[in-house]
C-alpha positions in Angstrom: 24.2 -10.5 12.2 22.1 -7.4 11.3 21.7 -6.8 7.6 24.2 -4.1 6.6 25.1 -4.9 3.0 22.7 -5.1 0.1 21.4 -8.7 -0.3 21.1 -10.4 -3.6 17.6 -9.8 -5.1 15.4 -12.9 -5.4 14.9 -14.7 -8.7 11.3 -14.0 -9.7 11.4 -16.0 -12.9 9.4 -18.9 -11.4 6.6 -16.7 -10.0 2.9 -17.4 -10.5 0.0 -15.2 -11.6 -2.5 -14.5 -8.8 -4.7 -11.9 -10.4 -4.7 -10.6 -14.0 -6.0 -7.1 -14.9 -9.5 -6.6 -16.2 -8.1 -5.7 -19.6 -4.6 -6.0 -21.2 -4.2 -2.3 -21.6 -2.3 0.6 -19.8 -4.2 1.8 -16.7 -5.8 -1.5 -15.9 -4.2 -3.0 -12.8 -4.6 -5.8 -10.4 -2.3 -5.4 -7.4 -1.7 -3.5 -4.1 -1.4 -6.8 -2.3 -1.4 -7.1 1.5 -1.1 -10.7 2.8 -1.5 -12.7 6.0 -0.9 -16.4 6.7 -2.9 -18.1 9.5 -0.9 -21.1 10.6 -3.7 -22.5 12.8 -6.0 -22.6 9.8 -3.3 -23.2 7.2 -4.7 -20.5 4.9 -3.6 -17.3 3.2 -5.7 -14.1 3.4 -5.0 -11.5 0.7 -6.3 -8.0 0.1 -5.9 -6.6 -3.4 -7.2 -3.8 -5.6 -8.5 -3.5 -9.2 -7.9 -0.3 -11.1 -9.2 1.2 -14.4 -7.9 4.3 -16.2 -9.6 7.6 -15.6 -12.9 7.7 -17.6 -12.5 4.0 -18.6 -15.1 2.5 -20.8 -17.5 0.3 -18.8 -17.3 2.6 -15.8 -19.6 5.4 -14.7 -18.7 8.4 -16.8 -17.4 6.0 -19.5 -17.3 8.8 -22.0 -14.2 10.1 -20.2 -15.8 13.4 -19.2 -14.5 14.8 -15.9 -16.9 15.9 -13.2 -17.0 19.3 -11.7 -14.3 18.3 -9.2 -12.0 17.0 -11.9 -12.8 13.4 -11.2 -14.6 10.7 -13.1 -17.0 8.0 -12.1 -16.2 4.4 -11.1 -12.6 4.3 -12.5 -9.1 4.3 -11.0 -9.2 2.2 -7.8 -12.7 1.0 -8.3 -12.8 -2.4 -6.4 -10.9 -3.9 -3.5 -11.4 -7.5 -2.1 -10.4 -9.9 0.6 -9.5 -13.3 -0.7 -8.6 -16.7 0.7 -6.2 -19.4 -0.5 -5.1 -22.8 0.6 -1.9 -22.9 -1.5 -1.0 -19.2 -1.6 -1.6 -19.0 -5.4 -5.2 -19.8 -6.2 -7.4 -17.3 -4.3 -11.2 -16.9 -4.1 -12.9 -13.7 -2.9 -14.5 -13.6 0.5 -15.6 -10.0 0.5 -15.3 -7.0 -1.7 -16.2 -3.3 -2.0 -16.5 -0.8 -4.8 -15.5 2.8 -4.6 -19.0 4.0 -5.2 -20.1 2.4 -1.9 -17.7 4.8 -0.2 -18.7 7.7 -2.4 -15.0 7.9 -3.3 -13.1 8.7 -6.5 -10.6 5.9 -5.8 -9.3 3.3 -3.3 -5.8 2.0 -2.9 -4.1 -0.5 -0.6 -6.1 -2.2 2.2 -4.6 -4.0 5.2 -5.9 -6.9 7.1 -5.1 -8.0 10.7 -6.5 -10.8 12.9 -6.7 -9.6 16.4 -8.7 -10.0 19.7 -10.8 -12.8 18.3 -11.8 -11.1 15.1 -10.5 -9.2 12.1 -9.6 -5.6 11.4 -9.6 -4.2 7.8 -8.0 -0.9 7.1 -9.4 0.9 4.1 -7.4 3.4 2.1 -9.5 5.7 -0.1 -10.0 9.3 -1.2 -12.3 11.2 1.1 -15.2 12.6 -1.0 -15.4 15.6 1.4 -12.0 17.0 0.5 -10.4 14.8 -2.2 -7.6 13.9 0.2 -6.5 10.3 1.0 -7.6 8.8 4.3 -7.6 5.5 6.2 -10.6 4.0 8.0 -11.1 0.7 9.8 -13.9 -1.9 10.1 -14.0 -4.9 12.4 -15.8 -8.2 12.0 -15.8 -11.7 13.4 -14.9 -13.2 10.0 -13.4 -11.8 6.8 -16.7 -12.3 5.0 -18.6 -10.1 7.4 -17.2 -6.6 7.1 -19.8 -3.9 7.2 -19.0 -0.4 5.8 -21.7 1.1 8.0 -19.5 0.4 11.1 -16.3 1.9 9.8 -14.4 4.4 12.0 -11.8 7.0 11.1 -8.2 5.9 11.7 -6.0 8.6 10.1 -7.1 11.6 8.0 -5.3 14.5 6.3 -6.6 17.0 8.8 -5.8 14.8 11.8 -2.2 14.1 10.7 -1.3 17.6 9.5 -0.7 16.3 6.0 -2.2 16.6 2.5 -3.2 13.0 2.7 -2.5 9.6 4.2 -2.8 6.2 2.5 -1.5 2.7 1.9 -1.4 1.2 5.5 0.9 -1.6 6.5 0.0 -3.1 9.9 2.6 -4.7 12.3 1.8 -6.2 15.7 4.6 -5.3 18.1 4.9 -5.1 21.9 1.3 -5.9 22.4 0.0 -3.1 20.2 -0.2 -2.3 16.5 2.2 -0.2 14.4 0.8 1.4 11.3 3.1 2.6 8.5 1.4 4.8 5.9 2.4 7.0 3.1 1.8 10.7 3.7 1.7 13.7 1.4 3.9 16.2 3.2 2.2 19.5 4.0 3.9 22.7 2.8 3.0 26.2 1.9 1.2 26.3 -1.4 0.6 29.3 -3.7 -3.0 30.0 -4.5 -2.6 28.3 -7.9 -0.9 25.2 -6.3 -3.6 24.9 -3.7 -6.2 24.9 -6.4 -4.4 22.1 -8.3 -3.3 20.0 -5.3 -6.5 18.0 -4.9 -8.4 18.9 -8.0 -7.9 15.4 -9.5 -8.4 13.6 -6.2 -4.8 12.4 -6.1 -2.1 14.8 -5.0 0.5 12.1 -5.7 0.3 12.7 -9.5 0.8 16.5 -9.2 4.5 16.7 -8.1 3.5 19.5 -5.6 4.8 17.7 -2.5 6.8 14.6 -1.6 5.5 11.3 -0.2 7.5 9.8 2.7 6.4 7.1 5.2 5.0 8.0 8.6 4.3 5.8 11.7 1.3 5.7 14.1 0.8 3.5 17.2 -2.3 1.9 18.6 -3.2 -0.4 21.5 -6.0 -2.1 19.5 -5.6 -1.3 15.8 -8.5 1.2 15.9 -7.4 4.2 17.9 -4.1 5.5 16.6 -1.8 8.3 17.8 1.0 10.0 15.9 2.7 13.3 16.2 1.5 15.6 13.4 3.3 16.4 10.3 7.0 15.7 9.8 7.5 14.5 13.4 5.7 11.3 12.4 7.8 10.6 9.4 10.2 7.6 9.8 11.4 7.0 6.2 12.1 10.2 4.4 12.4 10.5 0.6 15.9 10.4 -0.9 18.0 13.4 -1.9 16.8 15.6 -4.8 18.6 13.6 -7.5 17.9 10.1 -6.1 15.8 7.4 -7.6 13.5 7.7 -4.6 13.5 11.5 -4.2 9.7 11.8 -4.6 8.3 8.8 -2.7 9.4 6.3 -0.1 6.4 4.0 0.8 7.1 1.2 3.2 5.1 -1.9 2.0 6.4 -4.7 4.3 8.4 -5.0 7.5 10.0 -8.2 8.8 12.5 -9.1 11.6 16.1 -9.3 10.3 17.0 -12.2 12.6 19.2 -10.2 14.9 16.8 -8.0 16.8 16.4 -5.4 14.1 14.1 -4.9 11.1 14.1 -5.0 7.3 11.6 -3.0 5.3 10.6 -3.1 1.6 9.7 0.3 0.3 8.5 1.7 -3.0 10.3 4.7 -4.5 10.1 7.0 -7.4 12.2 10.0 -8.5 9.3 12.2 -9.5 5.6 12.3 -10.0 6.2 10.9 -13.5 7.1 7.6 -11.8 4.0 7.6 -9.6 2.4 4.7 -11.4 5.7 2.7 -11.8 7.5 2.8 -8.5 10.2 0.3 -7.8 11.3 -1.6 -4.7 14.1 -0.6 -2.3 15.3 -1.9 1.1 15.8 -0.2 4.4 16.9 -1.3 7.9 16.0 -0.2 11.4 16.9 -1.0 15.0 13.7 0.4 16.5 11.0 0.7 13.7 11.3 4.5 13.9 14.7 5.4 12.3 15.3 3.7 8.9 18.5 3.6 6.9 18.4 2.9 3.2 20.4 -0.1 1.8 19.5 1.1 -1.7 20.5 4.7 -2.0 21.9 4.3 -5.6 19.0 2.5 -7.2 16.1 0.1 -6.7 16.5 -3.5 -5.6 13.6 -5.0 -7.5 11.5 -3.8 -10.5 8.2 -4.4 -8.7 5.8 -2.4 -6.5 3.7 -3.0 -3.4 5.8 -6.0 -2.4 4.6 -7.9 0.7 5.6 -11.3 2.0 4.8 -13.9 4.7 6.6 -17.0 6.0 4.5 -20.1 5.5 5.2 -23.8 5.5 8.9 -23.2 5.8 9.1 -20.9 2.8 8.6 -17.2 1.9 5.6 -16.1 -0.2 6.4 -12.8 -1.9 3.4 -11.0 -3.4 3.9 -8.0 -5.7 2.4 -5.9 -8.5 4.3 -5.9 -11.7 4.0 -4.0 -15.0 3.4 -6.2 -18.1 4.7 -5.5 -21.6 1.2 -4.4 -22.6 1.3 -1.6 -19.9 -1.2 -3.3 -17.6 -0.3 -4.4 -14.1 -0.8 -7.9 -12.6 -0.5 -9.5 -9.2 2.0 -12.3 -8.8 3.6 -14.4 -6.1 7.1 -15.9 -5.9 7.6 -18.8 -3.4 11.2 -18.7 -2.1 13.5 -20.7 0.2 15.1 -17.5 1.4 14.6 -13.8 1.1 17.3 -11.1 1.4 19.5 -13.8 2.9 16.9 -14.7 5.6 15.3 -18.1 6.1 11.7 -18.3 7.2 
């Protein structure tokens, strides 16, 4: 039967730490997980991000002074990595990149896909040319061999008719690749709003526009097509007073066992919750029209949740806020998830 009622949330009390933040302080995060399991090689591949506060000590611009464009040096999303594990808990890095290598103020969620005899890595970062989020792709024979010099544009703000596009989630379907991404919806700005929109290189923190999820299609994971603007949106934000009125970011999609689909998505009520989104659920029959199962409140108090079925169990990866204000990356190994068996 398709999922039509809100399932019981999983018990995360037995979860394990995957990555700790650089420091036990607010603004230091380890998270943004995106995970794959390769059954033929019996290994897990994970992408994750490390973040520092703006102007953090130890980063370029460590005195906290902003640059002329309102950004600082190597802070915020300063490092992303691809890591490997045999047990789904203990990971070691295979490849990494720092934001300075992209000339970018920040990076966010990456996404990895094994396809056509090699690997695709989608990079989400702030374009240094216009301070708007974008997504590029690189291809390599192995996860250790990605070369930034070969990256190609996938989705940009200008190409999608938005104020930015970020946080890709990749799903192979019907021989092609579906890409779910968060977009900053374009709207008419006053001159003052336009000046503020990208001054800090992250429109998500400004409250100037909402952040729904859009969908793009590709035959190969490199060349994507999507209708521009609102026509590409598949999961809108909630009503004005809802817990997810500001953002609805799909972070994982899985079959519901009856021909439909279940999505995990991050939501926030306003820009004030931009750093502390929580997880909701949505269902779809066709991957294009999504209905919320959580209109009245979040399902889990985590963000960037992703999961894979492996060895007869679910492995749920997520970013969670700690009592000290930092964020850490954790995994919960479950016999079922949202009533579904692997």
